[in-house]
C-alpha positions as CSV (number, residue, x, y, z in Angstrom):
1,X,6.5,-12.2,-16.8
2,X,7.7,-9.5,-14.5
3,X,8.1,-10.8,-11.3
4,X,9.2,-7.4,-10.2
5,X,6.4,-5.6,-11.5
6,X,3.7,-8.2,-10.3
7,X,4.7,-8.3,-7.0
8,X,5.0,-4.0,-7.2
9,X,1.4,-4.2,-8.2
10,X,0.7,-6.7,-5.4
11,X,2.4,-3.5,-2.9
12,X,1.2,-1.0,-4.4
13,X,-2.8,-3.1,-4.0
14,X,-2.1,-3.6,-0.7
15,X,-1.1,0.0,-0.4
16,X,-4.1,1.0,-1.5
17,X,-5.9,-1.6,0.8
18,X,-4.3,-0.9,4.5
19,X,-5.0,3.2,3.2
20,X,-9.0,3.1,2.8
21,X,-9.1,1.2,5.8
22,X,-7.4,3.7,7.8
23,X,-9.7,6.3,6.7
24,X,-13.0,4.1,7.2
25,X,-12.0,3.8,11.1
26,X,-11.2,7.4,11.2
27,X,-14.7,8.5,9.3
28,X,-16.5,6.5,12.1
29,X,-14.0,7.7,14.5
30,X,-12.4,4.5,16.0
31,X,-11.0,4.9,19.0
32,X,-8.5,2.8,18.6
33,X,-5.8,5.9,17.4
34,X,-2.4,3.3,17.0
35,X,-4.0,0.9,15.1
36,X,-5.2,3.3,12.5
37,X,-1.8,4.9,12.8
38,X,-0.1,1.2,12.5
39,X,-2.1,0.6,9.6
40,X,-2.5,3.7,7.9
41,X,2.2,3.5,7.5
42,X,2.3,0.2,6.5
43,X,-0.7,0.8,3.8
44,X,1.8,4.1,3.0
45,X,5.5,2.2,2.6
46,X,4.1,-0.7,0.8
47,X,2.7,1.9,-1.2
48,X,4.8,3.6,-2.5
49,X,7.0,0.9,-2.1
50,X,5.1,-0.3,-5.0
51,X,5.0,2.1,-6.9
52,X,8.5,2.1,-6.9
53,X,8.8,-1.4,-8.0
54,X,6.6,-0.5,-10.9
55,X,7.9,2.6,-11.9
56,X,11.9,0.7,-12.0
57,X,11.5,-1.9,-13.5
58,X,12.3,-2.3,-17.1
59,X,10.3,-4.5,-19.6
60,X,12.4,-6.9,-21.2
61,X,10.5,-8.2,-24.4
Protein backbone atom coordinates (compact mmCIF):
# COMPACT_ATOMS: atom_id res chain seq x y z
CA UNK A 1 0.00 0.00 0.00
CA UNK A 2 1.46 3.30 -1.07
CA UNK A 3 1.17 5.89 1.70
CA UNK A 4 2.00 8.87 -0.54
CA UNK A 5 -0.70 7.99 -3.03
CA UNK A 6 -3.26 7.46 -0.24
CA UNK A 7 -2.34 10.77 1.38
CA UNK A 8 -2.59 12.47 -2.03
CA UNK A 9 -6.09 11.06 -2.50
CA UNK A 10 -7.14 12.29 0.94
CA UNK A 11 -5.76 15.77 0.21
CA UNK A 12 -7.56 15.85 -3.13
CA UNK A 13 -10.89 14.89 -1.55
CA UNK A 14 -10.45 17.50 1.20
CA UNK A 15 -9.64 20.11 -1.44
CA UNK A 16 -12.73 19.25 -3.44
CA UNK A 17 -14.85 19.45 -0.28
CA UNK A 18 -13.41 22.89 0.55
CA UNK A 19 -14.08 24.16 -2.96
CA UNK A 20 -17.63 22.80 -2.92
CA UNK A 21 -18.27 24.45 0.45
CA UNK A 22 -16.96 27.77 -0.87
CA UNK A 23 -19.14 27.50 -3.96
CA UNK A 24 -22.19 26.67 -1.86
CA UNK A 25 -21.60 29.68 0.39
CA UNK A 26 -21.21 31.93 -2.64
CA UNK A 27 -24.51 30.66 -4.05
CA UNK A 28 -26.24 31.35 -0.72
CA UNK A 29 -24.85 34.91 -0.82
CA UNK A 30 -23.23 34.55 2.57
CA UNK A 31 -21.73 37.69 4.12
CA UNK A 32 -18.67 35.89 5.53
CA UNK A 33 -16.33 36.70 2.64
CA UNK A 34 -13.16 36.34 4.71
CA UNK A 35 -14.09 32.83 5.80
CA UNK A 36 -15.02 31.86 2.26
CA UNK A 37 -11.72 33.19 0.92
CA UNK A 38 -9.69 31.27 3.51
CA UNK A 39 -11.57 28.01 2.91
CA UNK A 40 -11.32 28.48 -0.85
CA UNK A 41 -7.57 29.10 -0.81
CA UNK A 42 -6.91 26.18 1.53
CA UNK A 43 -9.13 24.01 -0.67
CA UNK A 44 -7.10 24.97 -3.75
CA UNK A 45 -3.82 24.26 -1.97
CA UNK A 46 -5.04 20.85 -0.77
CA UNK A 47 -6.46 20.00 -4.20
CA UNK A 48 -3.33 20.81 -6.17
CA UNK A 49 -1.01 19.25 -3.57
CA UNK A 50 -3.05 16.04 -3.65
CA UNK A 51 -3.12 15.91 -7.43
CA UNK A 52 0.65 16.48 -7.49
CA UNK A 53 1.28 13.65 -5.03
CA UNK A 54 -0.90 11.22 -6.95
CA UNK A 55 0.71 12.08 -10.29
CA UNK A 56 4.33 12.05 -9.10
CA UNK A 57 4.16 8.83 -7.08
CA UNK A 58 5.23 5.68 -8.90
CA UNK A 59 3.73 2.27 -8.31
CA UNK A 60 6.36 -0.07 -6.91
CA UNK A 61 4.74 -3.43 -7.46
